[in-house]
MILO-570332 format. One record per residue (C-alpha): x, y, z; residue in one letter; residue number from 1. Coordinates in steps of 0.5 Angstrom, whole numbers, plus 500, padded with zeros to 3 digits. Example, Ala and Ser with C-alpha at 12.3 -4.5 7.8 and 13.67 -1.06 7.14 Angstrom:
! residues 2
+-----+-----+-----+------+------+
:  c1 :  c2 :  c3 : resn : resi :
+-----+-----+-----+------+------+
: 525 : 491 : 516 :    A :    1 :
: 527 : 498 : 514 :    S :    2 :
+-----+-----+-----+------+------+
END
This chain:
! residues 448
+-----+-----+-----+------+------+
:  c1 :  c2 :  c3 : resn : resi :
+-----+-----+-----+------+------+
: 500 : 500 : 500 :    M :    1 :
: 506 : 505 : 502 :    K :    2 :
: 509 : 503 : 495 :    S :    3 :
: 503 : 505 : 491 :    L :    4 :
: 502 : 511 : 495 :    I :    5 :
: 509 : 513 : 494 :    H :    6 :
: 508 : 512 : 486 :    R :    7 :
: 502 : 516 : 486 :    I :    8 :
: 506 : 522 : 490 :    H :    9 :
: 512 : 521 : 485 :    E :   10 :
: 507 : 521 : 479 :    R :   11 :
: 503 : 527 : 481 :    C :   12 :
: 509 : 531 : 484 :    G :   13 :
: 510 : 535 : 490 :    D :   14 :
: 506 : 541 : 488 :    L :   15 :
: 499 : 537 : 486 :    W :   16 :
: 500 : 531 : 492 :    W :   17 :
: 501 : 536 : 498 :    Y :   18 :
: 496 : 541 : 495 :    A :   19 :
: 491 : 535 : 494 :    I :   20 :
: 492 : 533 : 501 :    L :   21 :
: 492 : 540 : 504 :    I :   22 :
: 485 : 541 : 500 :    F :   23 :
: 482 : 535 : 503 :    V :   24 :
: 484 : 537 : 510 :    A :   25 :
: 482 : 545 : 509 :    C :   26 :
: 475 : 543 : 505 :    R :   27 :
: 473 : 538 : 511 :    S :   28 :
: 474 : 544 : 516 :    G :   29 :
: 471 : 549 : 511 :    D :   30 :
: 464 : 545 : 512 :    V :   31 :
: 464 : 548 : 519 :    I :   32 :
: 467 : 554 : 517 :    Q :   33 :
: 461 : 555 : 512 :    A :   34 :
: 456 : 553 : 517 :    F :   35 :
: 459 : 559 : 521 :    I :   36 :
: 459 : 564 : 516 :    G :   37 :
: 453 : 563 : 513 :    L :   38 :
: 448 : 560 : 518 :    W :   39 :
: 451 : 561 : 525 :    L :   40 :
: 453 : 569 : 524 :    V :   41 :
: 447 : 571 : 521 :    P :   42 :
: 443 : 567 : 526 :    H :   43 :
: 446 : 571 : 532 :    Y :   44 :
: 448 : 577 : 529 :    V :   45 :
: 442 : 582 : 527 :    P :   46 :
: 441 : 585 : 520 :    Q :   47 :
: 443 : 592 : 523 :    S :   48 :
: 450 : 589 : 525 :    E :   49 :
: 451 : 584 : 520 :    L :   50 :
: 454 : 588 : 515 :    G :   51 :
: 460 : 590 : 520 :    A :   52 :
: 462 : 583 : 521 :    A :   53 :
: 467 : 583 : 515 :    L :   54 :
: 470 : 591 : 517 :    P :   55 :
: 471 : 589 : 524 :    L :   56 :
: 476 : 583 : 521 :    L :   57 :
: 479 : 588 : 516 :    Q :   58 :
: 480 : 593 : 522 :    I :   59 :
: 483 : 588 : 526 :    G :   60 :
: 488 : 586 : 520 :    G :   61 :
: 490 : 594 : 520 :    A :   62 :
: 492 : 594 : 527 :    F :   63 :
: 496 : 588 : 526 :    G :   64 :
: 500 : 591 : 520 :    L :   65 :
: 506 : 593 : 524 :    P :   66 :
: 507 : 586 : 526 :    L :   67 :
: 505 : 583 : 519 :    S :   68 :
: 511 : 588 : 516 :    I :   69 :
: 516 : 585 : 521 :    L :   70 :
: 515 : 578 : 519 :    V :   71 :
: 515 : 579 : 512 :    I :   72 :
: 522 : 576 : 511 :    P :   73 :
: 520 : 570 : 515 :    F :   74 :
: 517 : 566 : 510 :    S :   75 :
: 522 : 567 : 505 :    R :   76 :
: 528 : 566 : 510 :    W :   77 :
: 525 : 560 : 514 :    L :   78 :
: 524 : 556 : 507 :    T :   79 :
: 531 : 558 : 505 :    L :   80 :
: 534 : 556 : 512 :    Y :   81 :
: 530 : 550 : 513 :    S :   82 :
: 532 : 548 : 506 :    A :   83 :
: 540 : 549 : 508 :    R :   84 :
: 539 : 545 : 514 :    G :   85 :
: 540 : 551 : 518 :    E :   86 :
: 535 : 550 : 524 :    Y :   87 :
: 539 : 554 : 529 :    G :   88 :
: 537 : 560 : 525 :    K :   89 :
: 530 : 558 : 524 :    V :   90 :
: 530 : 558 : 532 :    K :   91 :
: 533 : 565 : 532 :    R :   92 :
: 528 : 568 : 528 :    M :   93 :
: 522 : 565 : 532 :    L :   94 :
: 525 : 567 : 538 :    A :   95 :
: 525 : 574 : 535 :    L :   96 :
: 518 : 574 : 533 :    A :   97 :
: 516 : 573 : 540 :    F :   98 :
: 519 : 579 : 542 :    R :   99 :
: 516 : 583 : 537 :    S :  100 :
: 509 : 581 : 539 :    V :  101 :
: 510 : 583 : 546 :    A :  102 :
: 513 : 590 : 543 :    I :  103 :
: 508 : 591 : 538 :    V :  104 :
: 502 : 589 : 542 :    F :  105 :
: 504 : 595 : 547 :    A :  106 :
: 504 : 600 : 542 :    I :  107 :
: 498 : 598 : 538 :    V :  108 :
: 494 : 597 : 545 :    L :  109 :
: 496 : 604 : 546 :    L :  110 :
: 494 : 607 : 539 :    S :  111 :
: 488 : 603 : 539 :    A :  112 :
: 485 : 607 : 545 :    H :  113 :
: 485 : 613 : 541 :    F :  114 :
: 483 : 610 : 534 :    I :  115 :
: 478 : 605 : 536 :    M :  116 :
: 472 : 610 : 538 :    P :  117 :
: 472 : 613 : 531 :    L :  118 :
: 471 : 606 : 527 :    F :  119 :
: 465 : 604 : 532 :    F :  120 :
: 462 : 610 : 530 :    E :  121 :
: 462 : 609 : 523 :    R :  122 :
: 460 : 602 : 523 :    L :  123 :
: 454 : 604 : 527 :    R :  124 :
: 455 : 598 : 533 :    I :  125 :
: 456 : 599 : 540 :    E :  126 :
: 463 : 598 : 543 :    K :  127 :
: 463 : 594 : 549 :    G :  128 :
: 469 : 589 : 549 :    S :  129 :
: 470 : 589 : 542 :    L :  130 :
: 476 : 594 : 542 :    G :  131 :
: 481 : 589 : 546 :    V :  132 :
: 478 : 583 : 542 :    L :  133 :
: 479 : 586 : 535 :    I :  134 :
: 487 : 588 : 537 :    I :  135 :
: 488 : 581 : 539 :    C :  136 :
: 485 : 578 : 533 :    T :  137 :
: 489 : 583 : 529 :    G :  138 :
: 496 : 581 : 532 :    L :  139 :
: 495 : 573 : 533 :    I :  140 :
: 494 : 572 : 526 :    G :  141 :
: 500 : 575 : 524 :    P :  142 :
: 504 : 571 : 530 :    F :  143 :
: 501 : 565 : 527 :    A :  144 :
: 503 : 566 : 520 :    N :  145 :
: 510 : 566 : 523 :    V :  146 :
: 509 : 559 : 525 :    F :  147 :
: 505 : 557 : 519 :    N :  148 :
: 511 : 559 : 515 :    N :  149 :
: 516 : 555 : 519 :    A :  150 :
: 512 : 549 : 517 :    L :  151 :
: 512 : 551 : 510 :    Q :  152 :
: 519 : 552 : 510 :    G :  153 :
: 520 : 545 : 513 :    L :  154 :
: 515 : 542 : 508 :    K :  155 :
: 511 : 540 : 514 :    R :  156 :
: 505 : 540 : 510 :    F :  157 :
: 502 : 534 : 514 :    K :  158 :
: 502 : 538 : 520 :    T :  159 :
: 499 : 544 : 516 :    I :  160 :
: 493 : 539 : 514 :    A :  161 :
: 492 : 537 : 521 :    I :  162 :
: 491 : 544 : 524 :    I :  163 :
: 486 : 546 : 518 :    N :  164 :
: 482 : 540 : 520 :    V :  165 :
: 482 : 541 : 528 :    V :  166 :
: 482 : 549 : 527 :    G :  167 :
: 475 : 549 : 525 :    A :  168 :
: 471 : 545 : 530 :    P :  169 :
: 475 : 549 : 535 :    V :  170 :
: 472 : 555 : 532 :    R :  171 :
: 465 : 553 : 532 :    L :  172 :
: 465 : 551 : 539 :    L :  173 :
: 468 : 557 : 541 :    V :  174 :
: 463 : 561 : 537 :    M :  175 :
: 457 : 557 : 540 :    L :  176 :
: 459 : 558 : 547 :    A :  177 :
: 460 : 566 : 546 :    T :  178 :
: 455 : 568 : 541 :    M :  179 :
: 449 : 568 : 544 :    P :  180 :
: 451 : 573 : 550 :    F :  181 :
: 454 : 578 : 545 :    R :  182 :
: 454 : 576 : 538 :    A :  183 :
: 460 : 580 : 535 :    L :  184 :
: 464 : 579 : 541 :    A :  185 :
: 463 : 572 : 540 :    G :  186 :
: 465 : 572 : 533 :    Y :  187 :
: 472 : 575 : 534 :    M :  188 :
: 473 : 570 : 539 :    L :  189 :
: 472 : 565 : 534 :    G :  190 :
: 476 : 568 : 529 :    Q :  191 :
: 482 : 568 : 534 :    M :  192 :
: 481 : 561 : 536 :    S :  193 :
: 484 : 558 : 530 :    A :  194 :
: 491 : 562 : 530 :    P :  195 :
: 491 : 560 : 537 :    L :  196 :
: 491 : 553 : 535 :    I :  197 :
: 496 : 554 : 529 :    T :  198 :
: 501 : 556 : 534 :    I :  199 :
: 500 : 551 : 539 :    A :  200 :
: 500 : 545 : 534 :    V :  201 :
: 506 : 548 : 531 :    S :  202 :
: 510 : 549 : 537 :    W :  203 :
: 509 : 541 : 539 :    F :  204 :
: 511 : 540 : 531 :    S :  205 :
: 517 : 544 : 531 :    L :  206 :
: 520 : 541 : 537 :    R :  207 :
: 523 : 535 : 534 :    K :  208 :
: 527 : 540 : 529 :    E :  209 :
: 528 : 546 : 534 :    L :  210 :
: 528 : 543 : 541 :    G :  211 :
: 533 : 543 : 546 :    G :  212 :
: 539 : 540 : 542 :    S :  213 :
: 538 : 545 : 537 :    V :  214 :
: 543 : 551 : 539 :    K :  215 :
: 540 : 558 : 537 :    S :  216 :
: 545 : 561 : 532 :    I :  217 :
: 545 : 569 : 530 :    P :  218 :
: 542 : 572 : 524 :    I :  219 :
: 548 : 574 : 520 :    G :  220 :
: 549 : 582 : 518 :    R :  221 :
: 549 : 580 : 510 :    S :  222 :
: 542 : 576 : 511 :    D :  223 :
: 539 : 582 : 515 :    G :  224 :
: 541 : 587 : 510 :    C :  225 :
: 538 : 582 : 505 :    A :  226 :
: 532 : 581 : 509 :    M :  227 :
: 531 : 589 : 509 :    L :  228 :
: 532 : 589 : 502 :    R :  229 :
: 527 : 584 : 501 :    Y :  230 :
: 522 : 587 : 506 :    A :  231 :
: 522 : 594 : 504 :    A :  232 :
: 518 : 593 : 497 :    P :  233 :
: 513 : 588 : 501 :    L :  234 :
: 512 : 593 : 507 :    A :  235 :
: 510 : 599 : 502 :    V :  236 :
: 505 : 594 : 498 :    N :  237 :
: 502 : 591 : 505 :    M :  238 :
: 501 : 598 : 508 :    L :  239 :
: 498 : 601 : 502 :    I :  240 :
: 494 : 594 : 501 :    G :  241 :
: 491 : 594 : 508 :    T :  242 :
: 489 : 601 : 509 :    V :  243 :
: 485 : 601 : 502 :    L :  244 :
: 482 : 594 : 504 :    G :  245 :
: 480 : 597 : 510 :    T :  246 :
: 477 : 603 : 507 :    W :  247 :
: 474 : 599 : 502 :    Q :  248 :
: 470 : 594 : 507 :    M :  249 :
: 468 : 601 : 511 :    L :  250 :
: 465 : 603 : 505 :    L :  251 :
: 461 : 597 : 504 :    F :  252 :
: 458 : 599 : 511 :    R :  253 :
: 458 : 606 : 511 :    Q :  254 :
: 455 : 608 : 504 :    R :  255 :
: 451 : 602 : 503 :    L :  256 :
: 444 : 601 : 506 :    P :  257 :
: 444 : 596 : 512 :    E :  258 :
: 440 : 591 : 508 :    V :  259 :
: 445 : 591 : 502 :    E :  260 :
: 451 : 591 : 507 :    S :  261 :
: 448 : 585 : 510 :    A :  262 :
: 447 : 582 : 503 :    A :  263 :
: 454 : 583 : 501 :    F :  264 :
: 456 : 579 : 507 :    Y :  265 :
: 452 : 573 : 505 :    I :  266 :
: 454 : 574 : 498 :    I :  267 :
: 462 : 575 : 500 :    S :  268 :
: 462 : 568 : 504 :    R :  269 :
: 459 : 564 : 499 :    L :  270 :
: 463 : 567 : 493 :    A :  271 :
: 469 : 565 : 498 :    E :  272 :
: 468 : 558 : 496 :    V :  273 :
: 472 : 560 : 489 :    S :  274 :
: 478 : 561 : 493 :    T :  275 :
: 479 : 555 : 496 :    Y :  276 :
: 483 : 551 : 491 :    A :  277 :
: 488 : 557 : 490 :    G :  278 :
: 489 : 558 : 498 :    I :  279 :
: 491 : 550 : 498 :    S :  280 :
: 496 : 551 : 492 :    L :  281 :
: 499 : 557 : 495 :    S :  282 :
: 501 : 554 : 501 :    I :  283 :
: 505 : 549 : 497 :    V :  284 :
: 507 : 553 : 492 :    A :  285 :
: 511 : 558 : 496 :    F :  286 :
: 516 : 554 : 499 :    P :  287 :
: 517 : 551 : 492 :    L :  288 :
: 518 : 557 : 488 :    A :  289 :
: 522 : 560 : 494 :    T :  290 :
: 527 : 554 : 492 :    E :  291 :
: 527 : 555 : 485 :    A :  292 :
: 528 : 563 : 485 :    G :  293 :
: 534 : 561 : 490 :    E :  294 :
: 537 : 557 : 485 :    H :  295 :
: 536 : 562 : 479 :    G :  296 :
: 530 : 558 : 476 :    G :  297 :
: 524 : 561 : 473 :    R :  298 :
: 520 : 555 : 474 :    F :  299 :
: 515 : 557 : 469 :    S :  300 :
: 512 : 550 : 469 :    G :  301 :
: 510 : 551 : 477 :    L :  302 :
: 507 : 558 : 475 :    L :  303 :
: 502 : 556 : 470 :    W :  304 :
: 500 : 550 : 474 :    R :  305 :
: 499 : 555 : 480 :    F :  306 :
: 495 : 560 : 476 :    L :  307 :
: 491 : 554 : 472 :    G :  308 :
: 489 : 551 : 479 :    G :  309 :
: 487 : 557 : 482 :    T :  310 :
: 483 : 560 : 477 :    F :  311 :
: 479 : 554 : 473 :    L :  312 :
: 476 : 551 : 480 :    P :  313 :
: 474 : 559 : 482 :    G :  314 :
: 471 : 559 : 475 :    A :  315 :
: 467 : 553 : 476 :    A :  316 :
: 464 : 555 : 482 :    V :  317 :
: 462 : 562 : 479 :    M :  318 :
: 458 : 558 : 473 :    L :  319 :
: 454 : 554 : 479 :    V :  320 :
: 452 : 560 : 482 :    F :  321 :
: 450 : 563 : 476 :    A :  322 :
: 445 : 557 : 475 :    L :  323 :
: 443 : 556 : 482 :    I :  324 :
: 444 : 562 : 485 :    G :  325 :
: 437 : 565 : 486 :    E :  326 :
: 434 : 558 : 488 :    P :  327 :
: 440 : 557 : 493 :    L :  328 :
: 439 : 564 : 497 :    L :  329 :
: 431 : 562 : 497 :    K :  330 :
: 433 : 555 : 500 :    A :  331 :
: 435 : 558 : 507 :    V :  332 :
: 431 : 562 : 511 :    P :  333 :
: 436 : 566 : 513 :    L :  334 :
: 438 : 568 : 506 :    W :  335 :
: 431 : 569 : 503 :    R :  336 :
: 432 : 577 : 505 :    D :  337 :
: 438 : 577 : 500 :    Y :  338 :
: 435 : 573 : 494 :    A :  339 :
: 434 : 579 : 490 :    C :  340 :
: 441 : 580 : 490 :    Y :  341 :
: 443 : 573 : 487 :    W :  342 :
: 445 : 576 : 480 :    P :  343 :
: 451 : 579 : 484 :    L :  344 :
: 453 : 573 : 487 :    L :  345 :
: 456 : 570 : 481 :    A :  346 :
: 459 : 577 : 479 :    L :  347 :
: 463 : 577 : 486 :    Y :  348 :
: 465 : 570 : 485 :    T :  349 :
: 468 : 571 : 479 :    L :  350 :
: 471 : 577 : 482 :    R :  351 :
: 474 : 573 : 487 :    M :  352 :
: 477 : 568 : 482 :    A :  353 :
: 480 : 573 : 478 :    I :  354 :
: 483 : 576 : 485 :    C :  355 :
: 486 : 570 : 487 :    T :  356 :
: 489 : 568 : 481 :    T :  357 :
: 492 : 575 : 481 :    S :  358 :
: 494 : 574 : 488 :    G :  359 :
: 497 : 567 : 486 :    A :  360 :
: 502 : 571 : 481 :    F :  361 :
: 504 : 576 : 486 :    A :  362 :
: 505 : 570 : 491 :    T :  363 :
: 510 : 566 : 486 :    Y :  364 :
: 514 : 573 : 484 :    E :  365 :
: 514 : 574 : 492 :    T :  366 :
: 517 : 567 : 493 :    A :  367 :
: 522 : 568 : 488 :    A :  368 :
: 524 : 575 : 490 :    G :  369 :
: 522 : 579 : 484 :    R :  370 :
: 517 : 585 : 485 :    F :  371 :
: 517 : 589 : 479 :    T :  372 :
: 509 : 587 : 479 :    F :  373 :
: 508 : 592 : 484 :    M :  374 :
: 509 : 598 : 479 :    W :  375 :
: 502 : 597 : 477 :    Y :  376 :
: 499 : 593 : 483 :    W :  377 :
: 499 : 599 : 487 :    I :  378 :
: 496 : 604 : 482 :    P :  379 :
: 491 : 599 : 481 :    S :  380 :
: 489 : 598 : 488 :    M :  381 :
: 489 : 606 : 489 :    L :  382 :
: 484 : 606 : 483 :    V :  383 :
: 480 : 601 : 485 :    E :  384 :
: 478 : 604 : 492 :    T :  385 :
: 479 : 611 : 490 :    G :  386 :
: 474 : 610 : 485 :    G :  387 :
: 469 : 608 : 490 :    L :  388 :
: 471 : 613 : 495 :    V :  389 :
: 470 : 619 : 490 :    V :  390 :
: 464 : 616 : 486 :    L :  391 :
: 460 : 615 : 493 :    T :  392 :
: 462 : 622 : 496 :    G :  393 :
: 462 : 626 : 490 :    Y :  394 :
: 458 : 632 : 495 :    G :  395 :
: 465 : 634 : 497 :    V :  396 :
: 467 : 636 : 490 :    F :  397 :
: 462 : 642 : 490 :    N :  398 :
: 465 : 648 : 488 :    G :  399 :
: 472 : 644 : 487 :    I :  400 :
: 470 : 641 : 480 :    L :  401 :
: 465 : 643 : 475 :    P :  402 :
: 458 : 643 : 476 :    P :  403 :
: 457 : 638 : 470 :    C :  404 :
: 462 : 633 : 473 :    V :  405 :
: 459 : 633 : 480 :    V :  406 :
: 452 : 632 : 476 :    G :  407 :
: 455 : 626 : 472 :    W :  408 :
: 458 : 623 : 479 :    M :  409 :
: 451 : 624 : 482 :    E :  410 :
: 447 : 621 : 476 :    S :  411 :
: 451 : 614 : 477 :    L :  412 :
: 448 : 613 : 484 :    N :  413 :
: 454 : 609 : 486 :    A :  414 :
: 452 : 608 : 493 :    A :  415 :
: 449 : 601 : 492 :    R :  416 :
: 451 : 594 : 492 :    L :  417 :
: 450 : 593 : 484 :    D :  418 :
: 455 : 599 : 483 :    F :  419 :
: 460 : 596 : 488 :    F :  420 :
: 460 : 589 : 485 :    V :  421 :
: 461 : 591 : 478 :    W :  422 :
: 466 : 596 : 479 :    W :  423 :
: 470 : 591 : 483 :    L :  424 :
: 469 : 586 : 478 :    L :  425 :
: 472 : 591 : 472 :    C :  426 :
: 478 : 593 : 476 :    C :  427 :
: 480 : 586 : 478 :    A :  428 :
: 479 : 584 : 470 :    A :  429 :
: 483 : 590 : 468 :    V :  430 :
: 488 : 588 : 474 :    H :  431 :
: 489 : 581 : 471 :    M :  432 :
: 490 : 584 : 464 :    L :  433 :
: 496 : 587 : 467 :    M :  434 :
: 498 : 581 : 470 :    V :  435 :
: 497 : 577 : 463 :    A :  436 :
: 501 : 582 : 460 :    C :  437 :
: 507 : 582 : 465 :    H :  438 :
: 507 : 574 : 464 :    I :  439 :
: 507 : 575 : 456 :    L :  440 :
: 513 : 580 : 456 :    L :  441 :
: 517 : 576 : 461 :    R :  442 :
: 516 : 570 : 456 :    A :  443 :
: 517 : 573 : 450 :    T :  444 :
: 525 : 572 : 448 :    P :  445 :
: 529 : 579 : 447 :    R :  446 :
: 532 : 580 : 441 :    R :  447 :
: 539 : 581 : 441 :    A :  448 :
+-----+-----+-----+------+------+
END
């Protein structure tokens, strides 16, 4: 039996074998996650607050941004050190992560005391204990990514699969125990539980390679400088992307009616199914692309399999929603209020599939240490969010722009869900077109 499994593994290759393993493990957890997002949360969170659920998570990610930037080099160098067998340096990087969390947590907690009230006012929700929970969720997520990156670097994909299987049931139990008392607070506690499981399981899994017998080795100056050069462009991209992403989620809550922001929550949770294959592939592809980039290879075969394995399943999910979107939304009592928005479900699913495919290309390039894609990536993000801000807030341009321009923006009536979805889909399509041009230009042989 083992010989058969080994032959199948060799036939599939590392990318598809481990991607399938992680995909199966993740999907078993996604059944529970889908129940949480599509039934449990709408059941306990009233429609008046449902549209605030996603912006709250985005705000948590924004507060965790300093730590996310600090751990940017970890993914690449943990993979490189692991491939070289330099476990002492891996151990030192994990120790540095612990210290970073303590420092950043204190700074973020102090700043959040002054900033959070502004967000709660815009989201139209009661504060309660949400402030501390949002901060903790935002910080624990990036900290868990450090451990996850260590597992990726060591190619401990079986452990990653176990984490995905165990994390979802724990999240469900936490939410079932807490959401009846305070729905949004319980939602944030549930989101926090999965990263904690990652940290705990990773800690025990890594003890074999990084236990007491492994001596911590300081990171050399040359490696430190290389990390800074690697992290700088990614930090800029992450900073701009997080700020714009948070602003975009706030627009869905702030500029749309409550019923439409709640409808977006349901639509986006269903559309998330289109990203499952790409996420599973990225876990495996990142360390493989990192090793290929270290040896100077472009590993184009991996890139095409990565992009195809990301987009095609997402497109298939979009077609399913295009065919059965309306009866699907009508079939569940909690979703019936949003059945009239069913055409937007397929459109937003297509957007998610396109964005995940673009993100797959960015992941591949980042793993290989190439950042030229950012020259068009950042402007594209600015246009996407900036367009929604301008077109839904045209009133501030009275007396600044010609009346005919302001009148045209008003005539668009942009503060509605269908406009938001169409705008985001068109921006995603243009962005993917730029990615395609980038790939084709690189693949075209240069003339002497």
